[in-house]
N, C-alpha and C positions, 0 to 999 in steps of 0.2 A: 661389382667391383668398379671403381672409377677407371676410366681409360685415358691414358696420357696421349696427347696429340704429338705426333712425330714431326720433326722439322721438314722432312722431305714431302710429307703429305700436304703440309701447309703451303710449301713453295710450289708444288705441282699444280695447286689449284689456281695459280695466277698465270697471266699471259704477258707477253712483251707489250710495251706501250705502242699504240698506233697513233697516227696523226689525229685520229678522232678521240677526244677526251673521254667519251663514253666508254671506249674500249678499256682505258686505264681504270675507270671506275668499276667496270665489270670485274677486272682482275682482282681488285681490292675487295669488292663485295663477295665474290665467289670464294676467296680465301677465308674471309671472315665467316661465311656460312659454313665452310668445311670445318673450321675450328669449333664453331658453335655446336655442330653435330657431334664432334668427337669429345668435347669436354663434358664433365659430369652434369653441369647445371644447364647446359643448352643455350641460355640467353646471356651468358657472361663471356667476356673476352678471355683469351688465353693469357696466362701470366707473362709469357714472353711475347710481347706485342710488337715484334719487329716488323719492318716494312715487308709487305707481301710481294712486291715486284721482284723480278729476277735480277735486277741490278744493271741491266743493259741500258745505258744512257746515250748510246752513240747515234741515236736518231734513226737507226735502221728498223723500221716498223712495217716492212712490207709483208712479213709472214708471221703467224703466231709462233710463240715459243714451243719447243718440243714438249709434249704432255706425257708425263710418266704415270699419272693416275688414270686408269682406264675409265673411271667414273666422271672425270673432268670433262666439261663440254668442249667440243672441237668446233672452231669457228672458221668460216671462210673469210676472205678479204672483205673489209668494209661491212661485215655483218654485225649487227647489234643484238644484244641480248638484254632483256628486261628482267631484273632479279627482284623478286618480291620478298621482303623480310617479314617473317611471321613471328610475332612475339607471343610467347605462351602466357596465358592468363592464369594467375595463381588463384587457388581456391581460398575464399575468405574463411576466417576462423572466428570462433566466439570471442567477444570482447573480454569476457572474464570466465574463469573456470566455473564460477558459481552459476552463471547463466546456463551453461550446459547441464549442470546437475539439476537445476530447477526445472528446465525443460523436460528432462527425462522423468523426474519425479511427477511433474504435472501431467505428463502423458499417462504414466502408470497408475497414478491415483485418480480414479474417475468416479462416475456415479455408481458404478458397481461396487466400489468399496463401501458405499453408504447403504445401498438398498439390497445388495445381494449377499455379501459376506455374512452380516449378522444373522440373516434368515437361515442361510445354509448351515451356519455354525450351530444354532440352537436346534435346528431340525435334525441334524446328524450327530447328536450326542453332546452338545455344549462344549465343555472344556476338552472332552475326549476327541473331538474333531480336530483339535490342534495337532494331535499326533500324526495322522496321515497328511495333514496340511504342511507341516514342517518337513516331513520326509520327502514329499514331492517337491517342495521348494528347493531342498538341498540337492536332490538327485535328478530332478527334471527341469524345473523352471529356471533356477540360477545358472546352470551350464548353458542353456539356450540364450539366456539374457546376456551372459558374458560373451558368448560366441558372436552375437549380433553387434555388440559394442566394439569388439576387436576387429571384426570384418570391416565395418564402416570406417573405423579409424585407420586401418592399414591401407585399404584400397582407395579410400577417399572418393567414393562415388556412390550413386544411388542404387536401388534394388534392381535396375535393368542392366546398366552398364557393367556392374560388378561381375556378371556371369561370364563375360569375355575372359576374365582373369581366373575363373574357377572351373566352370564347365559350360562352354558355349551353348550346348544343346538345351540347357535348362534355363535359358534366357526367358522362356515363357513364364517362369515363376515370377519374374519381375512384372510382366504385364498382368498376370493374374492378381498380384497384390494391388496394382493400380486400380483394377476393376473392383476389387473388394473394397478398397478405400472410397470409391465412388458410391457404392451401395451404403456404406456406413454414413457417408455425408448426407445421403438422402433422408435418413431417419433420425440420426443422432442429433443433428441440429434442430430438428423439430421438437425433440424432447427438451432441449435447452430453451426453445421458444415457449414451451409450456411454462417453464420456470420464469421466463421474462413476463409472461401474462400474469402469473401470480404476484410477481414483484410489483408491477404497476397496480394490481388490485389491492395491494396491501397499504397503499398510501391513502388511507381513509381513517376516519375517527373510530370506526368499528369494522372489523374484518367481515367481508360479505358472506363468509361461510360459518358465521357464529350462530345465526338464527334461521328459522324456517319461513320468515315472512317476506321472502323475495319472489319476484315474478317467475323465476325458473323452478321454484320448489313445488313438490307434489304433496298430495294428502298423506303420503306415507312418511314424510319428513318428520323427524323428531330429534331434538337435541340429545346427545349421548349422556348428558347429566340427568336426564329425566328418569324417574323410577319406573316408568311404564315402557321404557325402551326395550324392544324385543328384537328377535332375529328378522322379523318381517319388516321392521322399520328401517328407514335409511337415514343416515346422518346428514346434517347440512353440508359438511365437507365433501361427502361422497357425491351429493347432488350438485354441488358447485363444480366439481371436476367433470362429472359426466354430462351435466345438463347446461352448464354455463361456459366452461372452458372448451370442451370438446363438442358439445351438443350432439352426442352420438345417437340420441334417440331419433334424430332426423334421417338416419341412414339405415340400411339393411345389411350391414357388414360389407364384405367384398362384392356381394351381388349388386348392391346399389350404394355407392359411397357418398353420393350427393355432391353439391358444389363446394368450392373452396370457401372456407370461413375467412372473411377479410381481416378481422382483427388478429386472428391467429397467424395469418400469412404475414401481416405487418410485423409481428413480434419475431417471426423466423427471419424475415428480411433484415431486421436489425441485427440479428445474430450473424448473418452472412456479412454485413457491413463491418462489424467488429473483427470478424475473422480476416477479411480482406486487408484491412489496415494493420493487422498484426503480422501478416505473412508477405505482403507485397515486396518488401525489401529484404526478405530472407532473414538470416540470423541477426542482422543489424536491427531489424524492427522486432522480431520475435524475442530476441534476447532482452529487450527492455520490458516487454509486456509480461513475461513470466515472473518478474519480480512481484507483480501484483497478483496475477492469476494463480500462481503456485503457492504463495505464502498466505494469501487471504483465507483460504479454506481452513488452515490450521489455527489461525486466530479465532475464527468463528467456531470451529469444533471445540476448542478449549472453553470458550465462553458458554456454548451450549452444554458442555459436559458439567461445568460448575453449576449451571442452572438446573440441569437434569437431576443430578444427585441430591439436590436440596429439596426435591419434590417428594411428597408422601407416596410411599409404595415403590420408590426407585430401587431400594435395596432388594425387593423381591424380584424386580425385573433383572437386575444384575446377577442375582443367584440363578435365575432361570437361564440366563445367558451362559454362565460359566460352569454350572454343576455338571460334572462329567457323567455320562451314561456309557460305561465301558462296554456293555453288551452290544451296543450298536456297531462297534468296530468289526463285529463278525459279518456284518452286512456289506456286500461288495459295492452297493450303491454309495455308501459313505466314502469309500476310497475313490470311486470314479468322480464323485462330486468334488472331492478335495483336489484331485488332479486337474479337473476342468477349471475350478476356481483359481488355482495358482497360475494356470496357463493364461487365462483371459485377463487376470489381474495384472500380471507382469507385461503381457502384450508382445512377446517375441513373434516375429513372422509378419507383422503388419508393415514392415519396412521402415517404421518410425525410428527405432533405436539405431538402425543402420544409417539412416539419413542424418540424424542429429549428431552421431559420433563422427560422421565424415567431415564435419567442420572443426574437429579437434586438432590440436597439434599432434604431430606424428608420435612423439614420445610421451604423450599423456598417459597416466597410469589408469588405463581402462579397467584393469582388474579390481582396483580399489573402488572405482566408480560403480562397478557392477554390484559389489558387496554393499556399498552404502545405499544406493538408490533402491535396490530390491528389498533391503531390510526396512527402509523407511516406508516403502509401499505396504509391506505386510503389517508393520506396526500401526500404520494408519488405519488399515482395515480393522485391526483389533480395537483401536481407540474408538472408531466409529460404532463398534458394537456396544460400547458403554454408553455412548450418546443416545443411540436408538433405544436400547433396552431399559435405560433409566426412565425414558419417557413412556415406553410401553408398560412398564410396571406402574407408573403413575396413572395411565389410562385405565389399566385393569382395576386399580384402586377406586377410580372415579366411577367406573361402570359396575363395580362389584362383580367382576367376572374373572375368568382365568386369562393368562397372558396369551395362550395359544388361540383364543377367540378374538383377540385384539389385533394381532400382527398380520401383516400382508407382505408378500414378496414383490419386488420390482417397483414399478412406478406407483402402485397403490400405497406403498409404504411412505414415500416422500411427498405424494400429492394428495393423500387422503388422511392417513393415520396421524402423521406428524403435524400437519396443519390443524387437524382436529384437536390435538393436544395443545398446540400453541393457542388456539382460540379460547381455551379454558384458563390460561395463565394471565396474571396481571401484567400489563405492558405488552399485550399480545401483538400489537402493531410493530413494535421494535423487534421482537423475536421473529416475527414473520419476515420482516425485511432482511435481517441478517441471514436467516436460514436460506432464503431463496437466492440471495447474493452468493452464498456459499455454493449452492447447486450450479449456478450459472458459471462461476469461476472454475469449478471442478469439470464441468462439461466443456468449457472453452479450451482448456489446456489439452484435453484429449482430442478434440476436433482439430486443434492446431497441429498436433503430432501426426494424425492420420493424413491430413491434407498435405503437410510438408513432405511426408514420405513420397507421395505421388508427384508433387511439384519438383522435388530434388531429382527423382528418378528420370522424369521426362526432360528436365533442363540439362542433365548430364548426358542423356542419350542423344538429344538433339540440340547441341549447344548453339548452333547458328540459327536454326529456325525458332527455337523456344528460349534457350538460355539467355540470349541477348535481349529478349523482350519479356523478361520475367513479369514485370508489372502488368503488362497487357495480357499475358497468358493467364496469370492468376485471376484477373478480372473476368476473362472469358470462361475459365474453368468454373469459378464459383457461380457465375450466371447460369451456366449449363446445369450444374448440380441443383441450384435453386429451382429451376424449371422442372427438373426431374422429380424434385421433392414435393411439388405442389399437391399431388394426390394424398400425401400424408397430412396435409392441412385441410382436408375435406372433413365433413361430419363423420365419416367412417374411417378417418385416417389412423386412429389408434389401433385398429385391427391390422392395417398395413404396416405400421411401425413394428408391431410384434412379429409379423410375417417376415419382414425384411431382416429383422434381427436374427432370426433362425436361418433363413435360406440365403441371406446375403453373405455375411462373414461367418456366421455361427458354425456351419458345417464345412464350408470350403476351406477356411483358413487352416483348419487342422490338417487337411491333406496337403495343402500348399507348404506348410511349415515342415511337414514330414519330408517332402521332396527336397526342400531347401537344406534340411539337416543331412539328408542322404547325399546330396550333391557336394556339400562342404566336407563331411566327415568320411565319406566312402569314395567319392570320385576324386575330389581335390586331395583328400587324405589328411588324417589327423596329424601325422608327422609334419607335413608341409605347413599346415595351419599353425601348429605349435612353433615351428621355426619362424613364421611371420610374427607371432606374438613375442618371440624372443628378440627379434630385431627391434621391436618397439619398446619393450620393457627391460631387456637385458637379461631375462631369465626365462627358461622354457616352462610352460605350465606343468604342474605336478602330475603324478600318475593318476590321482583321483579324477582330475579333469579329463585326462585322455581316455580313461575307461568310460566315464559318463558320456563323452562325445561319441565314442566308438559304438557303444552298446546300449547304455541305459536311456539316454535322451531320445534316440530314434524309436525305441520300443515304447517309451513313455508316450510319445506323440501318436504312434500307431494304435496303441490301446485306447486312448481317448477318442480317436477318430472312429474306431470300430463301434465302441459303445454308444457314441453320439449318433451314429447312423441307425443303430438298432433302437435307440430311444428318442428318435426325432419327434414323435408325437408328444412325448412328455415335455420336450423343450417348447413346443407350441403352447402347451397348457390347455386348460379346459374353460377358460374365461370367455373365449370367443369361438364362434362357429366358422369353420373353413370348408367351403364347398369342395367337392371332389376335383373340379377343374383347377382350383387354386393350388392344390397339392402338386399337380402336374406342372403348373407354372413355377412353383417353388423349386422343384428339382431342376427345371430348365435354368432358373437363375443361378442355382448352385453350380450346375455344369458349365455355365457360360464362363466362369472364371477358371474352373478346374481344367477345362478343355484347352485353355491357352497353353498348357504345358505340353501335352502330346502333339498339338498342332504345330508348335514351334519346333519341336524335335524333328518332325517330318520335314518341315521346311528346311531346317538346317542340314539334314542329311542328304536330301534329294536335290535341293536347289542352291544352297549356299556353300556346298562343299564340292571339291573336285577330286578326281582320281578314282582308284578302285575302292571296293567296299571297305577294306581295312584302313585305307587312307582317309576315307570319309568318316569312319568311326573315330579315328584319331583326331581329326579336325573338329569333330563334334563334342568329344568328351575330354579332350586335353586343353589346358589353358592356352589361349591365343597368344603366341609369342610376339606378335606384332604390337601388342598393347604395351610392351616394355614393362618397367617396374614402377611400383608406387613408392619405393623407398627414396627418401631425400638423397640427392646426389646422383640419381638415375632417372631416366626418362619415365614419366608417369602420367597419370590421368590429370587433366586440367579441366577446370570449369570456368 
């Protein structure tokens, strides 16, 4: 509620004039400061801007006026006081609503929509897989997605500072998210660097993975169009990726990864440069970049879809993609895969949605935004399935084999199988260029989001040390991540990329988001959170959302986490060998972020709280009253 300034409070903050002009200035400034504190907006003057002096003009300035306000300063004769005026810095907002939507869509729609969803869909029953996928979208993914958008927009701060307003003891969740985002930056930008390498390799008259007459090819190399092609043979596209791009044959996995490959490091460095100039100015720069990086993939996807469905055998590939196998729904793995896919596709918990929405206007309709962006994300995954499987059907027709023997999951799908198909098409150079441009833009949007989450969080938490020097901080942060990522650019880097994908964010983020949901829904309370949404949108969330937030979403997260822990070996895959010591290191990497949560809880309870045990618990798990309110018209968080 706005607080009206009382006249006696304002007059009591002033002093009689003294012979020294600075004393008169102090009385005026002190009164103004008192009003600024009492008024709703803090940095505006009171409507009644009368003179703050007490009206004594007789020249008797030997003693200060009687002070009625106990908080007003008491001055001795000839004593001077320096008053420093502090002006609140307002948080910048998106230039246009469309910029925010494109940024969220760009983050949610990433490489996984192209290389993971189609594979999981056909592996788990084709069209039948859409049943558990949509169920988990409605009851699990969408409520969490909506929660993060609403949290960021209401509290207007990053994933660290926000916990002061929700549950101070869980501030370690914010630090855990920042650490996870660093792990993601270490390997995800390297994958984008692979796409950059392919893009430059495509600017030739003939794609280098078309034939077997290159210096890097082996005796087992054989074009896929050859009638003698067998399972023992390797395709030119496979050898180009493994022996030219990665040169993984020069390493021995994690036991000996070899030196950094200079050309690959240069490509990844170029990615970091693009990321820097997209993020250094905050939403002012990122808001302009997303018009290209978020929209370009859709243009390319549609072009590739039109080309793909016109190829011979494409109809068989699409049938294979969509034909429902209802009996597979009896398998629990199908449901776990659906839950995992919807969670990692929408991306709640990485702090990105919270950071991006914190730059929205307070009354923005985040409920509608959640519905629009999550729906577009899922439809994009579905569209990408048609693009991929039309080409897989074509490749099966060319090789005269079944589709299940053509397809690969993950990087192999977009760096081996699809380039292999492109090489057999007319105008292959053009198709290759636009395909890898699409992969680059898909990856850049996601890495923008992940890094912006960490940058926003740290700038909000440390506004003087970091927030005022954002450009320098972003430069130093990206330089640090690039140096940490150098091992992924070695000859054995591909093994480390997969390793970090599992042990970096893969397992830890599930536990972190579960704790985040528990902190918001159980400690802060669904009723209080719903009241916050009502202040923004004018209406309280319905009973469906409140039930999902209270019961279904936390159980949804906990279930995925438990099954992921039990099946971590399956997440690693069988393509690479991981020595026993690496598994121990992997769990240490996972624990490094997870342990931020209990460590901060211990610090908050024993060192940052005062009083008896019950008082310490209250200070740790109740919102910090000193933070004020984030509602416009009340004192709130500033950046």
